[in-house]
All heavy atoms as a GROMACS GRO file, in nm:
protein
  501
    1MET      N    1   7.844   7.198   9.545
    1MET     CA    2   7.800   7.223   9.680
    1MET      C    3   7.684   7.321   9.674
    1MET      O    4   7.702   7.435   9.634
    1MET     CB    5   7.918   7.278   9.761
    1MET     CG    6   7.876   7.354   9.883
    1MET     SD    7   8.009   7.418   9.988
    1MET     CE    8   8.133   7.477   9.880
    2PRO      N    9   7.562   7.282   9.717
    2PRO     CA   10   7.450   7.372   9.716
    2PRO      C   11   7.467   7.480   9.823
    2PRO      O   12   7.518   7.455   9.930
    2PRO     CB   13   7.329   7.284   9.746
    2PRO     CG   14   7.381   7.151   9.780
    2PRO     CD   15   7.528   7.148   9.756
    3VAL      N   16   7.423   7.600   9.789
    3VAL     CA   17   7.434   7.712   9.882
    3VAL      C   18   7.294   7.765   9.908
    3VAL      O   19   7.219   7.792   9.816
    3VAL     CB   20   7.522   7.824   9.823
    3VAL    CG1   21   7.525   7.944   9.915
    3VAL    CG2   22   7.661   7.772   9.797
    4ASN      N   23   7.260   7.778  10.034
    4ASN     CA   24   7.135   7.839  10.075
    4ASN      C   25   7.169   7.969  10.147
    4ASN      O   26   7.180   7.972  10.268
    4ASN     CB   27   7.056   7.746  10.168
    4ASN     CG   28   7.018   7.618  10.099
    4ASN    OD1   29   6.977   7.619   9.984
    4ASN    ND2   30   7.032   7.506  10.167
    5PRO      N   31   7.190   8.077  10.071
    5PRO     CA   32   7.237   8.200  10.132
    5PRO      C   33   7.130   8.268  10.215
    5PRO      O   34   7.011   8.254  10.191
    5PRO     CB   35   7.273   8.286  10.012
    5PRO     CG   36   7.183   8.239   9.905
    5PRO     CD   37   7.168   8.090   9.929
    6ASP      N   38   7.175   8.344  10.312
    6ASP     CA   39   7.088   8.429  10.390
    6ASP      C   40   7.079   8.560  10.312
    6ASP      O   41   7.170   8.642  10.317
    6ASP     CB   42   7.148   8.452  10.529
    6ASP     CG   43   7.065   8.546  10.614
    6ASP    OD1   44   6.961   8.596  10.566
    6ASP    OD2   45   7.104   8.572  10.729
    7LEU      N   46   6.972   8.579  10.238
    7LEU     CA   47   6.962   8.694  10.149
    7LEU      C   48   6.938   8.824  10.224
    7LEU      O   49   6.927   8.930  10.164
    7LEU     CB   50   6.853   8.672  10.044
    7LEU     CG   51   6.882   8.556   9.948
    7LEU    CD1   52   6.767   8.538   9.850
    7LEU    CD2   53   7.012   8.578   9.873
    8THR      N   54   6.932   8.818  10.357
    8THR     CA   55   6.919   8.941  10.435
    8THR      C   56   7.055   9.004  10.460
    8THR      O   57   7.062   9.117  10.505
    8THR     CB   58   6.850   8.914  10.570
    8THR    OG1   59   6.929   8.823  10.647
    8THR    CG2   60   6.711   8.856  10.550
    9GLN      N   61   7.163   8.932  10.431
    9GLN     CA   62   7.297   8.985  10.451
    9GLN      C   63   7.351   9.042  10.321
    9GLN      O   64   7.338   8.983  10.215
    9GLN     CB   65   7.392   8.877  10.501
    9GLN     CG   66   7.368   8.837  10.644
    9GLN     CD   67   7.481   8.749  10.694
    9GLN    OE1   68   7.520   8.655  10.626
    9GLN    NE2   69   7.532   8.780  10.811
   10SER      N   70   7.412   9.159  10.333
   10SER     CA   71   7.474   9.223  10.217
   10SER      C   72   7.609   9.159  10.190
   10SER      O   73   7.667   9.094  10.278
   10SER     CB   74   7.492   9.372  10.244
   10SER     OG   75   7.594   9.392  10.340
   11PRO      N   76   7.661   9.178  10.069
   11PRO     CA   77   7.796   9.127  10.041
   11PRO      C   78   7.899   9.182  10.140
   11PRO      O   79   7.991   9.111  10.179
   11PRO     CB   80   7.824   9.177   9.899
   11PRO     CG   81   7.690   9.198   9.838
   11PRO     CD   82   7.600   9.240   9.951
   12GLU      N   83   7.882   9.307  10.182
   12GLU     CA   84   7.975   9.367  10.276
   12GLU      C   85   7.971   9.296  10.412
   12GLU      O   86   8.075   9.275  10.475
   12GLU     CB   87   7.946   9.516  10.294
   12GLU     CG   88   7.972   9.599  10.170
   12GLU     CD   89   7.859   9.591  10.066
   12GLU    OE1   90   7.747   9.545  10.099
   12GLU    OE2   91   7.885   9.630   9.951
   13GLU      N   92   7.851   9.260  10.457
   13GLU     CA   93   7.838   9.189  10.584
   13GLU      C   94   7.901   9.051  10.577
   13GLU      O   95   7.968   9.008  10.670
   13GLU     CB   96   7.690   9.178  10.624
   13GLU     CG   97   7.628   9.310  10.662
   13GLU     CD   98   7.477   9.302  10.677
   13GLU    OE1   99   7.411   9.234  10.596
   13GLU    OE2  100   7.426   9.366  10.770
   14ILE      N  101   7.881   8.984  10.466
   14ILE     CA  102   7.940   8.851  10.449
   14ILE      C  103   8.092   8.864  10.440
   14ILE      O  104   8.166   8.784  10.497
   14ILE     CB  105   7.881   8.779  10.326
   14ILE    CG1  106   7.730   8.759  10.344
   14ILE    CG2  107   7.951   8.644  10.304
   14ILE    CD1  108   7.657   8.714  10.220
   15ASN      N  109   8.140   8.966  10.370
   15ASN     CA  110   8.284   8.988  10.360
   15ASN      C  111   8.344   9.013  10.498
   15ASN      O  112   8.452   8.962  10.530
   15ASN     CB  113   8.313   9.106  10.266
   15ASN     CG  114   8.459   9.119  10.234
   15ASN    OD1  115   8.527   9.020  10.210
   15ASN    ND2  116   8.508   9.240  10.232
   16ASP      N  117   8.274   9.090  10.582
   16ASP     CA  118   8.320   9.112  10.719
   16ASP      C  119   8.328   8.981  10.796
   16ASP      O  120   8.422   8.958  10.872
   16ASP     CB  121   8.228   9.209  10.792
   16ASP     CG  122   8.241   9.353  10.742
   16ASP    OD1  123   8.341   9.385  10.674
   16ASP    OD2  124   8.149   9.432  10.772
   17ALA      N  125   8.230   8.893  10.775
   17ALA     CA  126   8.230   8.763  10.842
   17ALA      C  127   8.348   8.678  10.795
   17ALA      O  128   8.412   8.609  10.875
   17ALA     CB  129   8.098   8.690  10.816
   18ILE      N  130   8.378   8.685  10.666
   18ILE     CA  131   8.493   8.612  10.612
   18ILE      C  132   8.622   8.663  10.674
   18ILE      O  133   8.708   8.585  10.716
   18ILE     CB  134   8.498   8.623  10.458
   18ILE    CG1  135   8.381   8.546  10.395
   18ILE    CG2  136   8.632   8.571  10.404
   18ILE    CD1  137   8.363   8.572  10.247
   19ARG      N  138   8.635   8.795  10.679
   19ARG     CA  139   8.757   8.854  10.736
   19ARG      C  140   8.774   8.815  10.884
   19ARG      O  141   8.884   8.783  10.928
   19ARG     CB  142   8.756   9.006  10.720
   19ARG     CG  143   8.777   9.049  10.577
   19ARG     CD  144   8.770   9.202  10.567
   19ARG     NE  145   8.779   9.245  10.430
   19ARG     CZ  146   8.893   9.272  10.369
   19ARG    NH1  147   9.007   9.261  10.433
   19ARG    NH2  148   8.892   9.312  10.243
   20ALA      N  149   8.665   8.819  10.959
   20ALA     CA  150   8.670   8.781  11.101
   20ALA      C  151   8.706   8.633  11.116
   20ALA      O  152   8.788   8.596  11.201
   20ALA     CB  153   8.537   8.811  11.168
   21PHE      N  154   8.646   8.550  11.033
   21PHE     CA  155   8.673   8.407  11.035
   21PHE      C  156   8.822   8.381  11.013
   21PHE      O  157   8.885   8.304  11.086
   21PHE     CB  158   8.589   8.338  10.926
   21PHE     CG  159   8.608   8.191  10.916
   21PHE    CD1  160   8.539   8.104  10.998
   21PHE    CD2  161   8.696   8.137  10.822
   21PHE    CE1  162   8.557   7.967  10.988
   21PHE    CE2  163   8.713   8.001  10.811
   21PHE     CZ  164   8.644   7.915  10.894
   22LEU      N  165   8.879   8.446  10.911
   22LEU     CA  166   9.020   8.424  10.881
   22LEU      C  167   9.112   8.488  10.985
   22LEU      O  168   9.217   8.433  11.017
   22LEU     CB  169   9.052   8.477  10.741
   22LEU     CG  170   8.989   8.399  10.626
   22LEU    CD1  171   9.017   8.467  10.494
   22LEU    CD2  172   9.037   8.254  10.625
   23ALA      N  173   9.072   8.602  11.041
   23ALA     CA  174   9.154   8.668  11.143
   23ALA      C  175   9.169   8.580  11.267
   23ALA      O  176   9.276   8.577  11.330
   23ALA     CB  177   9.092   8.802  11.181
   24GLU      N  178   9.063   8.506  11.301
   24GLU     CA  179   9.068   8.416  11.416
   24GLU      C  180   9.164   8.300  11.393
   24GLU      O  181   9.208   8.236  11.487
   24GLU     CB  182   8.929   8.359  11.446
   24GLU     CG  183   8.831   8.461  11.497
   24GLU     CD  184   8.690   8.407  11.507
   24GLU    OE1  185   8.669   8.286  11.481
   24GLU    OE2  186   8.599   8.486  11.540
   25ARG      N  187   9.197   8.276  11.268
   25ARG     CA  188   9.283   8.162  11.233
   25ARG      C  189   9.417   8.207  11.174
   25ARG      O  190   9.487   8.129  11.112
   25ARG     CB  191   9.208   8.071  11.135
   25ARG     CG  192   9.091   8.004  11.204
   25ARG     CD  193   8.978   7.973  11.108
   25ARG     NE  194   8.867   7.913  11.181
   25ARG     CZ  195   8.772   7.982  11.243
   25ARG    NH1  196   8.771   8.113  11.241
   25ARG    NH2  197   8.675   7.920  11.307
   26ARG      N  198   9.450   8.332  11.194
   26ARG     CA  199   9.572   8.389  11.136
   26ARG      C  200   9.695   8.312  11.183
   26ARG      O  201   9.706   8.274  11.298
   26ARG     CB  202   9.586   8.535  11.177
   26ARG     CG  203   9.712   8.600  11.121
   26ARG     CD  204   9.710   8.750  11.136
   26ARG     NE  205   9.623   8.804  11.030
   26ARG     CZ  206   9.526   8.892  11.053
   26ARG    NH1  207   9.503   8.935  11.173
   26ARG    NH2  208   9.453   8.936  10.953
   27GLY      N  209   9.785   8.288  11.089
   27GLY     CA  210   9.912   8.225  11.122
   27GLY      C  211   9.913   8.074  11.114
   27GLY      O  212  10.012   8.010  11.149
   28ARG      N  213   9.803   8.014  11.069
   28ARG     CA  214   9.801   7.869  11.055
   28ARG      C  215   9.711   7.828  10.938
   28ARG      O  216   9.630   7.906  10.893
   28ARG     CB  217   9.755   7.800  11.183
   28ARG     CG  218   9.610   7.826  11.218
   28ARG     CD  219   9.568   7.744  11.341
   28ARG     NE  220   9.432   7.766  11.378
   28ARG     CZ  221   9.327   7.709  11.321
   28ARG    NH1  222   9.343   7.624  11.222
   28ARG    NH2  223   9.205   7.734  11.363
   29MET      N  224   9.731   7.708  10.893
   29MET     CA  225   9.649   7.653  10.785
   29MET      C  226   9.510   7.618  10.838
   29MET      O  227   9.495   7.582  10.955
   29MET     CB  228   9.714   7.527  10.728
   29MET     CG  229   9.853   7.549  10.668
   29MET     SD  230   9.846   7.637  10.513
   29MET     CE  231   9.778   7.512  10.408
   30LEU      N  232   9.411   7.627  10.751
   30LEU     CA  233   9.276   7.586  10.788
   30LEU      C  234   9.268   7.434  10.784
   30LEU      O  235   9.324   7.371  10.694
   30LEU     CB  236   9.174   7.643  10.691
   30LEU     CG  237   9.163   7.796  10.681
   30LEU    CD1  238   9.060   7.833  10.575
   30LEU    CD2  239   9.128   7.857  10.814
   31ASN      N  240   9.196   7.376  10.881
   31ASN     CA  241   9.173   7.232  10.875
   31ASN      C  242   9.056   7.206  10.778
   31ASN      O  243   8.997   7.299  10.724
   31ASN     CB  244   9.149   7.173  11.015
   31ASN     CG  245   9.021   7.225  11.081
   31ASN    OD1  246   8.922   7.254  11.014
   31ASN    ND2  247   9.023   7.236  11.213
   32GLY      N  248   9.023   7.082  10.757
   32GLY     CA  249   8.920   7.046  10.660
   32GLY      C  250   8.785   7.110  10.688
   32GLY      O  251   8.720   7.164  10.598
   33GLU      N  252   8.742   7.105  10.812
   33GLU     CA  253   8.612   7.163  10.850
   33GLU      C  254   8.613   7.314  10.831
   33GLU      O  255   8.516   7.372  10.781
   33GLU     CB  256   8.580   7.128  10.995
   33GLU     CG  257   8.446   7.176  11.042
   33GLU     CD  258   8.418   7.134  11.185
   33GLU    OE1  259   8.469   7.030  11.230
   33GLU    OE2  260   8.343   7.209  11.252
   34GLU      N  261   8.722   7.378  10.870
   34GLU     CA  262   8.734   7.524  10.854
   34GLU      C  263   8.737   7.562  10.707
   34GLU      O  264   8.678   7.663  10.666
   34GLU     CB  265   8.859   7.575  10.925
   34GLU     CG  266   8.852   7.564  11.076
   34GLU     CD  267   8.985   7.588  11.143
   34GLU    OE1  268   9.090   7.559  11.081
   34GLU    OE2  269   8.985   7.633  11.259
   35ARG      N  270   8.803   7.483  10.626
   35ARG     CA  271   8.810   7.508  10.483
   35ARG      C  272   8.671   7.503  10.420
   35ARG      O  273   8.635   7.588  10.339
   35ARG     CB  274   8.903   7.405  10.416
   35ARG     CG  275   8.927   7.433  10.272
   35ARG     CD  276   8.990   7.566  10.260
   35ARG     NE  277   9.072   7.573  10.142
   35ARG     CZ  278   9.113   7.686  10.093
   35ARG    NH1  279   9.084   7.798  10.152
   35ARG    NH2  280   9.185   7.690   9.987
   36ARG      N  281   8.592   7.405  10.461
   36ARG     CA  282   8.455   7.394  10.410
   36ARG      C  283   8.371   7.513  10.455
   36ARG      O  284   8.291   7.566  10.377
   36ARG     CB  285   8.392   7.262  10.453
   36ARG     CG  286   8.447   7.142  10.376
   36ARG     CD  287   8.376   7.013  10.411
   36ARG     NE  288   8.399   6.970  10.549
   36ARG     CZ  289   8.507   6.905  10.592
   36ARG    NH1  290   8.603   6.873  10.507
   36ARG    NH2  291   8.518   6.869  10.718
   37ALA      N  292   8.388   7.557  10.579
   37ALA     CA  293   8.315   7.674  10.629
   37ALA      C  294   8.354   7.799  10.550
   37ALA      O  295   8.268   7.880  10.512
   37ALA     CB  296   8.341   7.694  10.778
   38TYR      N  297   8.483   7.815  10.523
   38TYR     CA  298   8.532   7.928  10.444
   38TYR      C  299   8.474   7.924  10.302
   38TYR      O  300   8.428   8.026  10.251
   38TYR     CB  301   8.686   7.925  10.440
   38TYR     CG  302   8.746   8.023  10.344
   38TYR    CD1  303   8.746   8.159  10.370
   38TYR    CD2  304   8.802   7.979  10.224
   38TYR    CE1  305   8.801   8.250  10.281
   38TYR    CE2  306   8.858   8.068  10.134
   38TYR     CZ  307   8.856   8.204  10.163
   38TYR     OH  308   8.910   8.293  10.074
   39GLU      N  309   8.475   7.808  10.241
   39GLU     CA  310   8.421   7.794  10.106
   39GLU      C  311   8.272   7.825  10.103
   39GLU      O  312   8.222   7.885  10.008
   39GLU     CB  313   8.449   7.654  10.052
   39GLU     CG  314   8.597   7.632  10.021
   39GLU     CD  315   8.632   7.489   9.989
   39GLU    OE1  316   8.542   7.402   9.993
   39GLU    OE2  317   8.750   7.464   9.960
   40ARG      N  318   8.198   7.786  10.208
   40ARG     CA  319   8.055   7.816  10.216
   40ARG      C  320   8.034   7.967  10.226
   40ARG      O  321   7.949   8.025  10.157
   40ARG     CB  322   7.992   7.746  10.336
   40ARG     CG  323   7.843   7.774  10.352
   40ARG     CD  324   7.786   7.717  10.481
   40ARG     NE  325   7.862   7.754  10.599
   40ARG     CZ  326   7.855   7.872  10.662
   40ARG    NH1  327   7.775   7.965  10.616
   40ARG    NH2  328   7.926   7.896  10.770
   41LEU      N  329   8.114   8.035  10.309
   41LEU     CA  330   8.104   8.180  10.322
   41LEU      C  331   8.133   8.249  10.189
   41LEU      O  332   8.063   8.342  10.150
   41LEU     CB  333   8.200   8.231  10.429
   41LEU     CG  334   8.158   8.208  10.574
   41LEU    CD1  335   8.275   8.237  10.668
   41LEU    CD2  336   8.038   8.294  10.609
   42ARG      N  337   8.236   8.202  10.118
   42ARG     CA  338   8.270   8.262   9.988
   42ARG      C  339   8.157   8.242   9.888
   42ARG      O  340   8.125   8.332   9.810
   42ARG     CB  341   8.398   8.200   9.932
   42ARG     CG  342   8.521   8.256  10.001
   42ARG     CD  343   8.648   8.228   9.926
   42ARG     NE  344   8.640   8.280   9.791
   42ARG     CZ  345   8.686   8.216   9.684
   42ARG    NH1  346   8.744   8.100   9.695
   42ARG    NH2  347   8.676   8.269   9.565
   43ALA      N  348   8.096   8.124   9.890
   43ALA     CA  349   7.985   8.097   9.798
   43ALA      C  350   7.866   8.187   9.832
   43ALA      O  351   7.800   8.241   9.742
   43ALA     CB  352   7.945   7.950   9.806
   44GLU      N  353   7.837   8.208   9.960
   44GLU     CA  354   7.729   8.298  10.002
   44GLU      C  355   7.758   8.440   9.956
   44GLU      O  356   7.668   8.512   9.911
   44GLU     CB  357   7.710   8.293  10.153
   44GLU     CG  358   7.650   8.164  10.203
   44GLU     CD  359   7.635   8.161  10.353
   44GLU    OE1  360   7.649   8.266  10.418
   44GLU    OE2  361   7.609   8.052  10.406
   45TRP      N  362   7.885   8.482   9.969
   45TRP     CA  363   7.923   8.616   9.926
   45TRP      C  364   7.899   8.633   9.777
   45TRP      O  365   7.844   8.734   9.733
   45TRP     CB  366   8.071   8.640   9.961
   45TRP     CG  367   8.123   8.770   9.910
   45TRP    CD1  368   8.108   8.893   9.967
   45TRP    CD2  369   8.196   8.790   9.789
   45TRP    NE1  370   8.168   8.988   9.888
   45TRP    CE2  371   8.223   8.928   9.778
   45TRP    CE3  372   8.241   8.705   9.689
   45TRP    CZ2  373   8.294   8.982   9.671
   45TRP    CZ3  374   8.311   8.759   9.583
   45TRP    CH2  375   8.337   8.895   9.576
   46LEU      N  376   7.938   8.533   9.698
   46LEU     CA  377   7.921   8.540   9.554
   46LEU      C  378   7.773   8.549   9.516
   46LEU      O  379   7.736   8.630   9.430
   46LEU     CB  380   7.986   8.419   9.486
   46LEU     CG  381   7.987   8.420   9.335
   46LEU    CD1  382   8.057   8.543   9.281
   46LEU    CD2  383   8.054   8.294   9.283
   47VAL      N  384   7.688   8.473   9.582
   47VAL     CA  385   7.545   8.479   9.555
   47VAL      C  386   7.492   8.618   9.588
   47VAL      O  387   7.415   8.677   9.512
   47VAL     CB  388   7.469   8.370   9.635
   47VAL    CG1  389   7.319   8.392   9.630
   47VAL    CG2  390   7.504   8.232   9.581
   48ALA      N  391   7.536   8.673   9.701
   48ALA     CA  392   7.490   8.807   9.742
   48ALA      C  393   7.537   8.913   9.644
   48ALA      O  394   7.461   9.006   9.611
   48ALA     CB  395   7.540   8.837   9.884
   49VAL      N  396   7.661   8.902   9.596
   49VAL     CA  397   7.713   8.998   9.498
   49VAL      C  398   7.632   8.990   9.369
   49VAL      O  399   7.592   9.092   9.313
   49VAL     CB  400   7.864   8.974   9.471
   49VAL    CG1  401   7.910   9.050   9.348
   49VAL    CG2  402   7.946   9.011   9.592
   50ARG      N  403   7.607   8.870   9.324
   50ARG     CA  404   7.531   8.852   9.199
   50ARG      C  405   7.388   8.902   9.215
   50ARG      O  406   7.332   8.961   9.123
   50ARG     CB  407   7.532   8.706   9.156
   50ARG     CG  408   7.667   8.665   9.103
   50ARG     CD  409   7.668   8.521   9.060
   50ARG     NE  410   7.797   8.485   9.002
   50ARG     CZ  411   7.836   8.363   8.982
   50ARG    NH1  412   7.758   8.260   9.014
   50ARG    NH2  413   7.954   8.338   8.929
   51ALA      N  414   7.327   8.878   9.331
   51ALA     CA  415   7.190   8.924   9.357
   51ALA      C  416   7.187   9.077   9.357
   51ALA      O  417   7.095   9.138   9.302
   51ALA     CB  418   7.139   8.870   9.489
   52GLY      N  419   7.289   9.139   9.414
   52GLY     CA  420   7.296   9.285   9.415
   52GLY      C  421   7.316   9.342   9.277
   52GLY      O  422   7.257   9.444   9.241
   53ALA      N  423   7.396   9.276   9.196
   53ALA     CA  424   7.420   9.321   9.059
   53ALA      C  425   7.292   9.310   8.977
   53ALA      O  426   7.260   9.398   8.898
   53ALA     CB  427   7.532   9.241   8.994
   54GLY      N  428   7.217   9.204   8.998
   54GLY     CA  429   7.091   9.186   8.927
   54GLY      C  430   6.989   9.291   8.967
   54GLY      O  431   6.916   9.342   8.884
   55ALA      N  432   6.988   9.328   9.094
   55ALA     CA  433   6.896   9.431   9.141
   55ALA      C  434   6.932   9.566   9.081
   55ALA      O  435   6.844   9.643   9.043
   55ALA     CB  436   6.899   9.438   9.294
   56ALA      N  437   7.061   9.593   9.068
   56ALA     CA  438   7.105   9.720   9.010
   56ALA      C  439   7.065   9.728   8.863
   56ALA      O  440   7.020   9.832   8.815
   56ALA     CB  441   7.256   9.736   9.026
   57VAL      N  442   7.079   9.619   8.791
   57VAL     CA  443   7.041   9.617   8.650
   57VAL      C  444   6.891   9.632   8.636
   57VAL      O  445   6.842   9.709   8.554
   57VAL     CB  446   7.089   9.486   8.583
   57VAL    CG1  447   7.029   9.470   8.445
   57VAL    CG2  448   7.240   9.482   8.577
   58SER      N  449   6.813   9.565   8.721
   58SER     CA  450   6.668   9.573   8.714
   58SER      C  451   6.619   9.715   8.740
   58SER      O  452   6.536   9.768   8.668
   58SER     CB  453   6.603   9.481   8.818
   58SER     OG  454   6.641   9.349   8.795
   59SER      N  455   6.673   9.778   8.843
   59SER     CA  456   6.626   9.912   8.878
   59SER      C  457   6.667  10.013   8.772
   59SER      O  458   6.592  10.105   8.742
   59SER     CB  459   6.676   9.953   9.016
   59SER     OG  460   6.817   9.959   9.017
   60SER      N  461   6.784   9.997   8.712
   60SER     CA  462   6.826  10.092   8.610
   60SER      C  463   6.743  10.075   8.483
   60SER      O  464   6.711  10.172   8.415
   60SER     CB  465   6.974  10.078   8.580
   60SER     OG  466   7.003   9.953   8.520
   61SER      N  467   6.705   9.952   8.450
   61SER     CA  468   6.626   9.932   8.330
   61SER      C  469   6.482   9.981   8.351
   61SER      O  470   6.419  10.028   8.258
   61SER     CB  471   6.627   9.785   8.288
   61SER     OG  472   6.569   9.705   8.387
   62CYS      N  473   6.431   9.976   8.473
   62CYS     CA  474   6.298  10.025   8.501
   62CYS      C  475   6.294  10.177   8.490
   62CYS      O  476   6.197  10.235   8.443
   62CYS     CB  477   6.252   9.984   8.641
   62CYS     SG  478   6.220   9.809   8.655
   63ALA      N  479   6.401  10.243   8.534
   63ALA     CA  480   6.405  10.389   8.529
   63ALA      C  481   6.401  10.438   8.384
   63ALA      O  482   6.342  10.541   8.355
   63ALA     CB  483   6.530  10.440   8.598
   64GLY      N  484   6.461  10.364   8.294
   64GLY     CA  485   6.463  10.404   8.154
   64GLY      C  486   6.330  10.382   8.083
   64GLY      O  487   6.309  10.431   7.973
   65ALA      N  488   6.239  10.309   8.143
   65ALA     CA  489   6.113  10.276   8.078
   65ALA      C  490   6.009  10.386   8.092
   65ALA      O  491   5.903  10.378   8.033
   65ALA     CB  492   6.058  10.145   8.137
   66GLN      N  493   6.039  10.491   8.168
   66GLN     CA  494   5.938  10.595   8.189
   66GLN      C  495   5.917  10.680   8.069
   66GLN      O  496   5.984  10.720   7.991
   66GLN     CB  497   5.980  10.683   8.306
   66GLN     CG  498   5.973  10.605   8.435
   66GLN     CD  499   6.018  10.693   8.552
   66GLN    OE1  500   6.064  10.804   8.537
   66GLN    NE2  501   6.003  10.639   8.671
   0.00000   0.00000   0.00000
């Protein structure tokens, strides 16, 4: 499943969206459409986490080059 993440959102913001999404559906199983929406949100979160980790590595390696 291709993911086109909104790179303006932090992992924390996406995590908040996931929590809100699931809170609205508390006490019942997700239907097929909801499951796909949840999986898309999780994939966006993972991309954002990885992008943040890459930025941290890049900035730390640049600081050592001085």
